[in-house]
C-alpha positions in Angstrom: -17.1 -13.2 2.0 -19.7 -10.7 2.9 -19.9 -7.6 0.7 -19.2 -5.3 3.6 -16.4 -7.4 5.2 -13.8 -5.2 6.9 -10.1 -6.0 7.3 -7.9 -4.5 9.9 -4.7 -2.9 8.7 -1.9 -2.2 11.2 1.0 -0.1 10.1 4.0 0.6 12.3 5.2 4.2 12.5 7.9 6.2 14.2 7.7 9.9 15.0 10.6 11.9 16.3 10.8 14.9 18.6 11.9 17.1 15.6 8.9 16.1 13.5 10.3 13.5 11.2 8.3 10.3 10.7 8.3 7.0 8.8 5.7 4.3 8.4 5.7 1.0 6.5 3.8 -2.2 6.3 2.2 -4.9 4.3 0.1 -8.1 4.7 3.3 -10.1 4.1 4.9 -8.7 7.3 5.3 -11.3 10.0 3.9 -9.1 12.8 7.3 -7.9 14.1 8.1 -4.6 12.4 11.7 -3.7 11.7 11.8 -0.7 14.0 15.5 0.0 13.3 14.7 0.3 9.6 11.8 2.7 10.3 14.2 4.7 12.5 16.7 4.9 9.6 13.9 6.0 7.2 13.1 9.0 9.4 16.5 10.4 8.9 19.3 8.4 7.3 21.9 11.3 7.6 21.9 11.4 11.4 20.5 9.6 14.5 16.8 10.4 15.2 15.8 12.6 18.1 13.8 10.7 20.7 11.9 8.4 18.3 8.5 7.2 19.5 6.8 4.1 18.2 3.2 4.0 17.2 0.7 1.8 15.3 -1.7 3.2 12.7 -4.8 1.0 12.7 -7.4 1.3 10.0 -10.4 -0.8 9.0 -11.1 -0.9 5.3 -13.7 -2.7 3.2 -12.5 -5.7 1.2 -12.6 -4.8 -2.4 -15.1 -6.6 -4.6 -13.8 -8.8 -7.3 -15.8 -8.2 -10.4 -16.1 -9.4 -14.0 -16.4 -7.4 -17.1 -18.5 -8.9 -19.9 -17.2 -8.3 -23.4 -16.9 -9.9 -26.8 -14.2 -10.1 -29.5 -14.8 -8.2 -32.7 -12.9 -9.1 -35.8 -11.0 -6.1 -37.2 -12.2 -5.1 -40.7 -9.4 -5.2 -43.2 -8.2 -1.8 -44.4 -9.5 -0.8 -47.9 -6.7 -0.9 -50.4 -5.6 2.4 -51.8 -3.4 1.0 -54.5 -4.2 2.1 -58.0 
C-alpha cells in the first residue's frame, strides 16, 4: 500500500424534522444499512418526525503500521534489608 492511500468511509445517517439524528457504520456492514434501527436510535420513546436519510462520506488516510524497537532488560534483584 502506498503511504498516502485513502479509503472511503460511508456512514448512514438519519436526521429528523425536530433535530434528532443517528448515524452508525463499520467496515463489516454489508452495504445495506438498517434504516429502521437508525430511526429507532433517533428517538426510542416515540416515532420520529419526518426522518430523512443521508450518507456521510469521508476519505481518510490508511494508518501506517509501525514497529517499535526495544530490548529486554533483566530486573536487578532488590538488596536485602534483613539484619
